[in-house]
Each structure stands twice: as C-alpha cells, then as structure tokens.
C-alpha positions in Angstrom: 97.6 51.0 57.8 96.5 54.6 58.6 99.0 57.3 58.0 99.4 60.3 60.3 101.1 63.7 60.0 104.7 63.8 61.3 105.1 64.6 64.9 105.4 68.3 65.6 103.8 69.4 62.4 100.5 71.3 62.8 97.8 71.1 60.1 95.2 73.7 59.4 91.9 72.4 58.2 88.7 74.2 57.3 87.2 76.3 58.7 90.2 77.2 60.9 92.5 77.3 57.8 90.7 80.5 56.7 92.0 82.3 59.8 95.5 80.9 59.0 95.3 82.6 55.5 93.9 85.8 57.1 97.0 86.0 59.4 99.4 85.9 56.4 97.1 88.3 54.5 97.1 90.8 57.3 100.9 91.1 57.3 101.2 90.9 53.5 98.8 93.8 53.2 100.8 95.9 55.7 104.0 95.1 53.9 102.7 95.8 50.4 101.3 99.1 51.6 104.8 100.1 52.6 106.4 99.2 49.2 107.7 95.7 50.0 107.7 93.1 47.2 107.2 89.3 47.4 110.1 87.0 47.1 110.1 83.1 46.9 113.2 81.4 48.3 114.2 77.7 48.4 113.0 75.4 51.2 116.6 74.0 51.5 120.0 75.6 51.0 123.7 74.8 51.3 124.2 74.0 55.0 127.1 76.5 55.3 124.8 79.4 54.5 122.9 78.8 57.8 126.0 77.8 59.8 127.7 81.2 58.9 124.6 83.2 58.7 122.6 82.1 61.7 125.7 81.4 63.9 127.6 78.2 64.6 127.2 78.7 68.4 123.4 79.0 68.3 121.0 76.2 69.4 119.4 76.5 65.9 122.6 75.4 64.2 124.0 73.0 66.9 120.8 71.2 67.8 117.8 72.0 65.7 118.6 72.0 61.9 117.4 69.3 59.6 120.6 68.6 57.7 121.3 65.8 55.3 123.5 64.8 52.3 121.7 64.8 49.0 122.4 62.2 46.3 125.3 64.3 45.0 126.9 64.2 48.4 126.2 67.9 49.1 125.2 68.9 52.7 121.9 70.7 52.5 119.6 72.0 55.3 115.9 72.7 55.4 115.7 76.4 56.2 115.4 77.1 59.9 114.6 80.8 59.2 114.3 83.1 56.2 116.8 86.0 56.6 119.9 84.2 55.4 118.1 82.9 52.3 116.6 86.3 51.5 119.9 88.0 51.8 121.7 85.3 49.8 119.1 85.7 47.0 119.5 89.5 47.1 123.3 89.2 46.7 123.2 86.4 44.1 120.7 88.3 41.8 122.2 91.7 42.3 119.1 93.3 43.8 121.3 95.4 46.0 122.8 97.1 43.0 119.5 98.9 42.3 117.4 101.2 44.5 118.0 100.9 48.2 116.7 99.7 50.5 115.7 96.4 48.9 112.3 95.8 50.5 111.1 92.2 50.4 108.6 89.8 52.2 108.0 86.1 52.0 106.0 83.5 53.9 106.0 79.7 54.4 107.3 76.9 56.5 110.7 76.8 58.4 112.0 73.6 60.0 113.6 73.1 63.4 114.0 69.8 65.3 112.3 70.9 68.5 110.6 69.0 71.3 107.0 69.4 70.2 104.6 71.4 72.4 102.0 74.0 72.0 103.5 76.9 70.0 106.8 75.1 69.4 106.8 72.9 66.3 109.2 71.1 63.9 107.5 72.7 60.9 106.7 76.3 61.9 104.9 78.8 59.7 106.4 82.3 59.4 105.8 85.6 57.7 109.2 87.3 57.0 110.0 90.9 56.0 113.4 92.3 55.2 114.8 95.8 54.4 118.3 95.5 53.0 120.8 98.3 52.3 120.1 101.1 54.8 121.2 102.1 58.3 118.4 104.7 58.7 116.7 104.3 62.1 113.4 105.3 60.3 113.5 101.9 58.5 113.9 100.2 61.9 110.8 101.9 63.1 109.0 101.2 59.8 109.5 97.4 60.1 108.2 97.5 63.7 105.2 99.6 62.6 104.4 97.1 59.7 104.4 94.2 62.2 102.3 96.2 64.6 99.8 97.0 61.8 99.5 93.3 61.1 98.6 92.5 64.7 96.1 95.4 64.8 94.4 94.3 61.6 93.8 90.9 63.2 92.1 92.5 66.2 94.7 91.4 68.7 94.8 93.7 71.8 97.2 92.1 74.2 100.4 92.2 72.1 103.4 93.9 73.8 106.4 95.3 72.0 109.7 94.6 73.8 112.5 96.8 72.5 116.3 96.7 73.0 119.6 97.5 71.2 122.6 95.1 71.0 125.1 97.7 70.0 127.5 97.4 67.1 130.9 95.8 66.3 132.6 98.8 67.8 131.0 99.0 71.2 129.9 95.4 71.7 133.5 94.0 72.5 133.7 96.0 75.7 130.2 94.8 76.8 131.1 91.2 75.8 134.2 91.4 78.1 132.2 92.8 81.0 129.5 90.2 80.6 132.0 87.4 80.4 133.7 88.6 83.6 130.3 88.6 85.3 129.3 85.1 84.0 132.6 83.6 85.1 131.7 84.3 88.7 128.4 82.4 88.5 127.6 78.7 89.4 126.8 77.6 85.8 127.0 74.1 84.4 129.8 73.1 82.0 127.9 73.6 78.7 126.7 77.0 79.8 130.2 78.1 80.9 131.5 77.0 77.5 128.7 79.0 75.8 129.7 82.1 77.9 133.2 81.9 76.4 132.0 81.5 72.8 129.0 83.8 72.8 128.1 85.2 76.2 124.9 86.9 74.9 123.4 83.4 74.4 123.5 82.9 78.1 121.1 85.8 78.6 118.7 84.0 76.2 118.7 80.9 78.4 115.1 80.1 79.4 116.0 77.9 82.4 114.8 79.5 85.7 118.0 78.7 87.5 120.1 80.4 84.9 117.7 83.4 84.5 117.9 84.0 88.3 121.7 84.1 88.2 121.9 86.6 85.3 119.4 89.0 86.9 122.1 91.4 87.8 124.2 91.0 84.6 125.7 94.1 83.0 123.4 95.9 80.6 124.3 96.6 77.0 122.7 100.0 77.3 125.4 101.0 79.7 128.1 100.2 77.1 126.8 101.8 73.9 128.9 104.0 71.7 127.5 107.5 70.9 126.4 106.4 67.5 124.4 103.4 68.7 122.9 105.4 71.5 121.7 108.1 69.1 120.4 105.4 66.7 118.4 103.7 69.5 117.0 107.0 70.8 115.9 107.9 67.3 114.1 104.6 66.8 112.2 105.1 70.1 111.2 108.6 69.3 110.0 107.6 65.8 107.9 104.8 67.3 106.4 107.3 69.8 105.5 109.6 66.8 103.7 106.6 65.2 101.8 105.8 68.4 103.4 102.4 68.7 103.8 101.6 72.4 107.0 99.8 73.5 108.7 98.5 76.6 112.4 99.0 77.1 113.8 95.5 77.7 117.6 95.9 78.2 118.1 92.1 78.7 116.3 91.1 75.5 118.5 88.9 73.3 117.2 87.1 70.2 118.2 83.6 69.5 120.3 84.2 66.4 123.9 85.5 66.2 123.5 88.1 63.4 121.5 90.7 65.4 123.0 94.1 66.1 121.6 97.4 67.2 117.8 97.5 67.1 116.4 94.2 68.5 112.7 93.6 69.3 110.2 91.0 70.2 106.4 90.9 70.1 105.0 89.1 73.2 101.5 87.8 74.0 101.0 87.2 77.8 98.2 84.7 77.3 100.4 82.1 75.7 102.5 81.1 78.7 106.0 79.9 78.1 105.9 80.3 74.3 104.7 83.9 74.5 106.9 85.3 71.7 104.7 85.7 68.6 107.2 87.6 66.5 110.4 89.5 66.5 113.3 90.9 64.6 116.2 93.3 64.5 119.1 94.7 62.6 121.8 92.5 61.1 124.4 94.9 59.7 127.2 92.4 59.5 125.4 89.4 58.0 126.1 90.2 54.4 129.9 90.1 55.0 129.5 86.9 57.1 128.1 85.1 54.1 130.6 86.4 51.6 128.9 89.6 50.4 129.8 93.3 50.6 129.1 95.5 53.6 125.3 95.8 53.4 123.2 96.7 56.5 119.8 95.3 56.9 116.8 94.9 59.3 113.8 92.6 59.3 111.4 90.6 61.3 109.6 87.2 61.3 106.3 86.5 62.9 105.1 83.1 63.9 101.8 82.3 62.2 101.2 79.2 64.4 101.6 81.2 67.6 99.5 84.1 66.3 96.7 81.5 65.7 97.0 80.5 69.3 96.9 84.2 70.3 93.7 84.8 68.3 92.2 81.8 70.0 93.3 83.0 73.4 91.6 86.4 72.8 88.4 84.7 71.5 88.9 85.9 67.9 88.4 82.5 66.2 84.9 81.8 67.5 82.9 82.4 64.3 83.1 80.2 61.3 83.8 82.4 58.2 81.6 82.3 55.1 83.1 80.2 52.3 80.9 81.6 49.6 78.3 84.4 49.1 75.8 82.3 47.0 74.9 78.6 47.1 72.9 76.8 44.4 70.1 74.3 45.2 69.0 72.4 42.1 66.0 70.2 42.0 66.4 67.7 39.2 69.0 66.9 36.6 68.2 69.7 34.1 68.1 72.2 36.9 71.5 71.0 38.1 72.9 71.5 34.6 71.5 75.0 34.3 72.5 76.0 37.8 76.0 74.7 37.3 76.4 77.2 34.5 75.0 80.0 36.6 77.4 79.3 39.5 80.3 79.4 37.1 79.1 82.7 35.7 78.9 84.1 39.2 82.5 83.0 39.9 83.7 84.7 36.7 81.9 87.8 37.8 83.8 87.8 41.1 81.1 86.3 43.3 82.2 83.4 45.4 79.6 80.6 44.7 79.1 76.9 45.3 76.2 74.4 44.9 74.8 71.1 46.0 76.0 68.0 44.2 75.0 64.3 44.0 71.3 65.0 43.5 70.6 66.0 47.1 67.1 66.6 48.1 65.9 70.1 49.1 66.4 69.5 52.8 69.9 68.2 52.4 70.9 70.9 49.9 69.6 73.7 52.2 71.7 72.3 55.0 74.7 72.6 52.8 73.7 76.2 52.0 73.5 77.0 55.7 76.9 75.4 56.4 78.6 77.3 53.6 77.8 80.6 55.2 76.3 82.0 52.0 74.1 85.1 52.1 71.8 83.8 49.4 70.6 80.4 48.1 69.5 80.0 44.5 66.7 77.4 44.3 65.9 76.1 40.9 63.2 73.5 40.1 61.2 72.4 37.1 58.6 75.1 37.5 61.3 77.8 37.7 62.9 76.4 34.6 59.7 76.6 32.7 59.2 80.2 33.9 62.8 81.2 33.1 63.4 82.3 36.7 65.3 81.2 39.9 64.2 81.6 43.5 66.6 83.8 45.4 66.4 83.2 49.2 68.0 85.5 51.7 69.3 82.9 54.2 69.4 85.5 57.1 65.8 86.8 56.8 64.2 83.9 55.0 62.8 86.2 52.3 62.5 84.6 48.9 61.8 86.2 45.5 61.8 85.0 41.9 64.4 86.6 39.7 64.7 86.0 35.9 67.6 83.8 35.0 68.9 86.4 32.6 69.1 89.0 35.4 70.5 86.8 38.2 74.1 88.0 37.9 73.5 91.8 38.2 70.8 91.3 40.7 73.1 89.3 43.1 75.9 91.7 42.5 73.7 94.6 43.5 72.3 92.8 46.6 75.8 91.8 47.8 77.4 95.2 47.1 75.7 96.6 50.3 76.9 93.8 52.5 80.5 92.8 51.5 81.5 89.3 52.4 83.7 89.1 55.6 87.3 88.4 55.2 88.4 84.9 56.0 88.8 84.5 59.7 87.3 87.9 60.4 
C-alpha cells in the first residue's frame, strides 16, 4: 500500500519549498521591523471561540470547520483562522494590560473543509498580523503598509489593494436596514433570503454570478457612515497616500468573517482567476466583547502563503532554483572524506552553509552533486592534497581552481564569499 497526502493539502518540496519559506520571511521581516513580536497559538481551540468570534452565520462556521469531540467529550475545532486565537491568548495572558497596542504576528496552517481547487485548500498556510488595543487610523494604515512591504519584497508587481469601510455599531444598523429592504425585493433562493435576514452583508460576499448581478445596485455603506467613521476612513486613505501605497476604493468589498468593522481591505492578484484574493484584513473593534473580554479595538490581516506562491509563479518569479549551500565538499578517498567532513562542519559553525558528497562517490558524481547544490565553490580533497596539507578550491562559475592550505580554508572562503552574498531562498 502506498500512502498519499490527504485531499486538498498542498505540500512544498525542495527546491520550491525555499520560496515558501521566503514568502513567510518577507512578511515576518516587515512585521518585525515595525515592532511586532511572534506568538504561537494552538492548532485547535474550544469550538465556541470560533462560533462566537468568526460568526455563527458565516460559511466558515456553518460549512467549513473541522470540529470533533475529543476523548473528554469536549467540542474542539481545528483553527479556521488566527485572529480569534490571537485575541483569546492576548486576553488570557493579560498582554492587553501592558503597553498598547499589543503587536503580534504568527504563521502556520489553518483548516477549512473546502472543495479543493487551485488556490483553495483544506489545509491553507497563512501569515497573520494583529495590532490590539488602538483605534488610531495610523495603525490601520500601518498594517496595510506592512503587508504591502511583504509583497514588494517578494518582487510582486501586479498586486492591487482594494479598500473599504464597513462602518461601526452605531451607523451600521441604518445601512443594514436599507440593505435588507433592497435584498427583499430581489429574486433570491431560499437560503440566500434567509442569510439576508440574519446577516445581509454576507449576501454581498456571494461569489455566484447570478447573485452578484442582482446586488450590483445595492445600497453602499459609504452613503450611511456616521461622521466618526467617515473621518476615520478619510484619515486611513490620506495616510496610505502619504506612504505611497496605492489603493482602489471598493465600496462593495465585504470580507467573509463577521467581526469586521470600519477599515476593511483585500489584496488581489489579477493573474489568479477566481481565487484572486491573496490576503486581506480589517478592523474588529467588537470582537473582544464577543468572546467575553473587555472593550478592546483591534485590526489585523492574514495573507495566504499558498496563493502568494501561485502569484509568484504567475509572474515568473519561481523560475530559478535557489542555492542550498555556498560550499560543497568533494572527497576522494576515505581519509579525505573524514578530513573534509570536519572542514564542512567548521564552515557551518563559522556561518557558511556547506554540504558534501557521501557514499564514496567518484569525482564525476560528486561534482554533479556540487552543481545541483548551487554552491559557489567546491572543495576537492584527494590523497596528494592531504599530503600537501592543502585543498583544491574550485569556483564553480568560472572553473578557476586554486590550492589553499587546510589551515587557511575557513577565512579564505569567508573572504571570497563576502563579496558575493548568497541569494535568499526563493530570490
């Protein structure tokens, strides 16, 4: 019997996995530069956290969660997203009682029972960032700018920022009533009519063409904003303009989770077809109270690493195989292998990525391994070299080869590599 990965679960194998790590590193770097700290949260939580936090009327909760009873009879759910867990951890451990905002980021898999297709998976990889404890529109703009910096660092040029506001708990009721009146006059199927009564904004998020056509002339939230929400939205847009981050006003943009309020945004990549959203986020000022905490505003985003990988591929940014190491050892004989093994480990301790040929490969096979590793230099060590106390250092790009005393090999390679730093994984 041959086992296979579960359906709808993408795997990232070398060399493509290097680009996967580079995606996470790009966003982690942008987050860290802005003072955000890493947090690790559980892969599963009490089911009620997601039901109350994400929203009981959402497709995520009603159709997509992996929920089961553990051996103690408790209902637990594999996390479908990160925000509820990060906020729960913030409240449980009292992070909100210190300096505000609490700035956190995390990354890893989330789980949703989807119909598998390109860009839509049952195990999806996300990078998540949260700023908890502030209503300042500058922090809204900051989260957008951090995500934008991540995309820019990866070299993506076709990303679009779609921006909207969903108002607050003071001005949204009037919009909700106007939207419901509009939806009641449409020819919608029974489940959609029911959804319109429970949470009418969910209808605007419906991806079916027949529904999208009918809601084309639906009322706009921007026509129902209170003065405070309008001022907040205008401030976010002006700050993004100051930062040089381009956006497109998208007044019908609705994210798929119930907790969003005020600033709402999505990053879109037009080359990905139906699954073009590669990230998004927004403000969730009432979520803390929904899960039993004190009033505590917050904003954050999640980007889909899987879809960003597809976007990189669509823009031709995954073509080159990244170098695994800078130096590759080629021993000729048992004693040479023993000595070179020690040299390779010394290089690693000195901060130089290094590997070597194993299993007594001949020169031809070992040099093929050196070429495949992407190394800049090969260290060739044979019996004559051992007798002379030297190793042959071959530049794999130019073919130039010189003998270097074994006692000097570490500083020599460090010096030669200093002028040509190794490329980042996936670069």
